[in-house]
C-alpha positions as CSV (number, residue, x, y, z in Angstrom):
1,M,-74.0,-114.1,-63.4
2,D,-74.2,-117.9,-63.4
3,L,-72.0,-119.2,-66.2
4,L,-71.1,-122.4,-68.1
5,D,-67.4,-122.2,-68.8
6,R,-66.2,-125.2,-70.8
7,G,-63.2,-126.0,-73.0
8,E,-60.1,-124.1,-74.1
9,G,-59.1,-122.1,-77.1
10,P,-60.6,-118.9,-78.5
11,A,-63.6,-117.7,-76.5
12,L,-67.2,-118.1,-77.8
13,L,-70.0,-116.4,-75.9
14,L,-73.4,-118.0,-76.3
15,L,-76.4,-115.8,-75.4
16,H,-79.9,-117.2,-75.0
17,G,-83.2,-115.7,-76.0
18,F,-86.3,-114.6,-74.2
19,P,-87.7,-116.0,-71.8
20,L,-85.2,-118.8,-71.8
21,D,-81.8,-119.7,-70.3
22,R,-78.6,-121.3,-71.3
23,R,-80.1,-124.7,-71.5
24,I,-81.2,-124.0,-75.0
25,W,-77.5,-124.4,-76.0
26,E,-77.1,-127.9,-74.3
27,A,-76.6,-129.7,-77.6
28,Q,-73.9,-127.2,-78.7
29,G,-71.9,-126.9,-75.5
30,E,-69.8,-130.1,-75.6
31,P,-69.0,-130.3,-79.3
32,L,-68.1,-126.6,-79.5
33,A,-65.9,-126.9,-76.5
34,E,-63.7,-129.1,-78.6
35,R,-62.7,-126.0,-80.5
36,F,-63.6,-123.0,-78.2
37,R,-63.7,-121.9,-74.6
38,V,-67.5,-121.9,-74.5
39,L,-69.0,-119.3,-72.2
40,A,-72.8,-119.5,-71.8
41,P,-74.4,-117.4,-69.1
42,D,-77.8,-117.3,-67.7
43,L,-78.7,-113.7,-68.1
44,P,-80.1,-111.8,-65.1
45,G,-83.7,-112.8,-64.3
46,F,-83.4,-116.2,-66.0
47,G,-82.3,-119.7,-64.9
48,R,-79.6,-119.7,-62.2
49,S,-79.2,-115.9,-62.5
50,A,-82.9,-115.3,-61.7
51,G,-82.1,-113.3,-58.5
52,L,-79.5,-110.9,-60.0
53,P,-79.9,-107.2,-60.5
54,L,-81.7,-106.5,-63.7
55,P,-80.4,-104.3,-66.6
56,G,-82.2,-101.1,-67.5
57,S,-81.2,-101.4,-71.2
58,L,-79.4,-103.7,-73.6
59,E,-76.5,-101.3,-73.5
60,E,-76.3,-101.8,-69.7
61,A,-76.5,-105.6,-70.2
62,A,-73.7,-105.5,-72.7
63,G,-71.6,-103.6,-70.3
64,S,-72.2,-106.2,-67.6
65,L,-71.2,-108.9,-70.0
66,L,-68.0,-107.1,-71.0
67,G,-67.2,-106.8,-67.3
68,L,-67.8,-110.5,-66.8
69,L,-65.5,-111.3,-69.6
70,D,-62.9,-109.0,-68.1
71,S,-63.1,-110.9,-64.8
72,L,-62.5,-114.1,-66.7
73,G,-59.4,-112.7,-68.5
74,V,-61.2,-112.8,-71.9
75,D,-60.2,-109.9,-74.1
76,R,-61.4,-110.9,-77.6
77,F,-64.2,-113.3,-78.3
78,A,-66.8,-114.5,-80.8
79,A,-70.4,-113.9,-79.8
80,A,-73.5,-115.9,-80.9
81,G,-77.0,-114.9,-79.8
82,H,-80.4,-116.3,-80.2
83,S,-83.3,-113.9,-80.7
84,M,-82.9,-111.4,-77.7
85,G,-79.3,-112.7,-77.5
86,G,-78.8,-111.5,-81.0
87,Y,-79.9,-108.0,-79.9
88,L,-77.2,-108.3,-77.3
89,V,-74.6,-109.3,-79.9
90,F,-75.4,-106.1,-81.8
91,A,-75.1,-104.1,-78.5
92,L,-71.7,-105.7,-77.7
93,Y,-70.5,-104.9,-81.2
94,R,-71.6,-101.3,-80.8
95,A,-69.8,-101.0,-77.4
96,A,-66.6,-102.9,-78.2
97,P,-66.2,-103.8,-81.9
98,A,-62.4,-104.4,-81.5
99,R,-63.0,-107.1,-79.0
100,I,-65.3,-109.2,-81.2
101,T,-63.8,-111.8,-83.6
102,G,-67.0,-113.2,-85.1
103,M,-70.8,-113.0,-84.8
104,G,-73.5,-115.7,-84.9
105,L,-77.0,-114.3,-85.3
106,V,-79.5,-117.1,-84.7
107,A,-83.2,-116.5,-85.3
108,T,-82.9,-112.8,-84.6
109,R,-83.5,-109.5,-86.4
110,A,-81.7,-106.2,-86.8
111,A,-84.8,-103.9,-87.0
112,A,-86.2,-102.1,-83.9
113,D,-89.6,-102.9,-82.7
114,S,-92.7,-101.4,-84.4
115,P,-95.0,-99.3,-82.2
116,E,-97.4,-102.3,-82.0
117,A,-94.6,-104.6,-80.9
118,R,-93.5,-102.1,-78.2
119,R,-97.0,-102.0,-76.9
120,A,-97.2,-105.8,-76.8
121,R,-93.9,-105.9,-74.9
122,E,-95.3,-103.5,-72.3
123,E,-98.4,-105.6,-71.9
124,T,-96.2,-108.6,-71.4
125,A,-94.1,-106.7,-68.8
126,L,-97.2,-105.6,-66.8
127,R,-98.7,-109.1,-66.9
128,A,-95.5,-110.7,-65.8
129,L,-95.3,-108.3,-62.8
130,R,-98.8,-109.2,-61.9
131,E,-98.8,-113.0,-62.5
132,G,-95.2,-114.2,-62.9
133,P,-94.0,-115.9,-66.1
134,G,-96.3,-118.9,-66.1
135,F,-98.5,-117.5,-68.9
136,L,-95.5,-117.4,-71.2
137,A,-94.8,-121.1,-70.5
138,E,-98.3,-121.9,-71.7
139,S,-98.3,-119.9,-74.9
140,M,-94.7,-119.4,-76.1
141,P,-93.4,-123.0,-76.6
142,A,-95.8,-123.7,-79.5
143,R,-95.0,-120.2,-81.0
144,Q,-91.3,-120.7,-80.8
145,T,-91.2,-124.2,-82.4
146,S,-92.2,-125.5,-85.8
147,E,-95.5,-127.1,-86.5
148,G,-95.2,-130.8,-85.5
149,A,-92.4,-130.3,-83.1
150,P,-92.0,-133.3,-80.8
151,P,-93.9,-133.0,-77.5
152,D,-90.8,-133.6,-75.5
153,L,-89.3,-130.4,-76.9
154,L,-92.3,-128.4,-75.7
155,D,-92.0,-130.2,-72.3
156,R,-88.4,-129.1,-72.1
157,L,-89.2,-125.5,-72.8
158,R,-92.0,-125.0,-70.2
159,P,-89.9,-125.4,-67.1
160,I,-87.1,-123.2,-68.6
161,M,-89.7,-120.4,-69.1
162,R,-91.2,-120.9,-65.6
163,G,-87.7,-120.5,-64.2
164,A,-87.7,-116.8,-65.1
165,T,-88.9,-114.1,-62.7
166,G,-91.7,-111.8,-63.4
167,E,-89.3,-108.9,-62.8
168,G,-86.8,-110.3,-65.2
169,V,-89.5,-110.8,-67.9
170,A,-90.6,-107.2,-67.4
171,A,-87.1,-105.7,-67.5
172,W,-86.0,-107.5,-70.6
173,S,-89.3,-106.9,-72.4
174,R,-88.8,-103.2,-71.8
175,A,-85.1,-103.3,-72.8
176,M,-86.0,-105.0,-76.0
177,A,-88.7,-102.5,-76.8
178,A,-86.3,-99.6,-76.3
179,R,-83.5,-101.1,-78.4
180,P,-82.2,-99.1,-81.4
181,D,-82.5,-100.1,-85.0
182,A,-79.3,-102.0,-85.9
183,T,-80.1,-102.1,-89.6
184,P,-77.9,-99.1,-90.5
185,D,-75.0,-100.9,-88.7
186,L,-75.1,-104.0,-90.8
187,E,-73.0,-102.8,-93.7
188,R,-70.3,-101.8,-91.2
189,I,-69.8,-105.2,-89.6
190,S,-66.3,-106.3,-90.5
191,V,-65.9,-109.6,-88.7
192,P,-66.9,-113.1,-89.9
193,T,-70.6,-113.5,-89.4
194,V,-73.1,-116.4,-89.8
195,V,-76.8,-115.8,-89.9
196,V,-78.8,-118.9,-88.9
197,A,-82.5,-119.0,-89.5
198,G,-85.4,-121.5,-89.2
199,R,-87.3,-121.7,-92.4
200,R,-90.5,-122.3,-90.4
201,D,-89.9,-119.5,-87.9
202,K,-93.2,-117.9,-86.8
203,I,-91.5,-114.9,-85.2
204,V,-88.8,-113.8,-87.6
205,P,-90.0,-114.1,-91.2
206,A,-87.5,-115.9,-93.6
207,A,-87.4,-112.9,-95.9
208,E,-86.3,-110.7,-93.0
209,S,-83.5,-113.1,-92.1
210,E,-82.4,-113.3,-95.7
211,A,-82.3,-109.5,-96.0
212,M,-80.2,-109.2,-92.9
213,G,-77.7,-111.8,-94.2
214,R,-77.4,-110.0,-97.5
215,A,-76.8,-106.6,-95.8
216,I,-73.7,-107.9,-93.7
217,P,-70.6,-108.0,-95.9
218,G,-69.4,-111.6,-96.4
219,A,-72.0,-113.1,-94.1
220,R,-72.8,-116.7,-94.4
221,M,-76.5,-117.7,-94.5
222,V,-77.4,-121.1,-92.9
223,W,-81.0,-122.3,-93.2
224,C,-82.5,-124.8,-90.9
225,E,-85.3,-126.1,-93.1
226,R,-87.2,-128.0,-90.4
227,S,-86.9,-125.5,-87.6
228,G,-89.0,-122.7,-86.1
229,H,-87.6,-120.0,-83.8
230,L,-85.3,-122.5,-81.9
231,P,-83.1,-124.1,-84.5
232,M,-80.4,-124.9,-81.9
233,M,-82.9,-127.3,-80.4
234,E,-84.7,-128.5,-83.5
235,E,-81.7,-129.0,-85.7
236,P,-78.8,-129.0,-83.2
237,D,-76.1,-130.5,-85.4
238,R,-76.7,-127.9,-88.1
239,V,-76.4,-125.0,-85.7
240,T,-73.3,-126.5,-84.1
241,E,-71.6,-126.7,-87.4
242,A,-72.6,-123.2,-88.3
243,L,-71.1,-121.8,-85.1
244,R,-68.0,-123.9,-85.4
245,G,-67.2,-121.9,-88.5
246,L,-66.7,-118.8,-86.4
247,G,-63.3,-120.2,-85.4
248,A,-62.2,-120.8,-89.0
């Protein structure tokens, strides 16, 4: 798995969302590396890991990430995930709660997919296998950003999305569709947690983010008032400061 490994200190794993890669964290990497050993992989099927074997489930993907951390000599770590990456943070916590020192949940949700959402993911999977990921690069940037997002942000997102493979889009779509509901687990989270949400998010409603934050004992809620589903790119400094707190 291709990996950005920068800085020293306690480990912080940054997990990107769908259908993106680690470049969404570019603004956070250097400043967070002043405090952490920042580890930001391209997940299989995306970015520089496009050709790697694909996971059959989020649990399998979490196991691969734990193996990667083992190979790097990392025992305990904080984990921050955006959207799909947040689902992976929940999977990591289910698999190895004693190894996780803190959680950052960025523009993500705890609930499982509805039947309608699962059907939509399967349609995405089938189309990606037929056509590749190009259709996502045309439709998703506007959906993931706030109204009035600068054109250069949309232009940055399109090549990232085109860098995915059709097989990767299909595998992760199906893994997300099959994920369990993490809502019952929220009250049992016992590590420092920050929930970061974009007030203008078109994918995860603000009320859902707020309810998730309330359900996690002691969680800190950070709102990015001008952001959509990509607050780390729309309000990068605010997200950097929110994640920096995981080392407090």
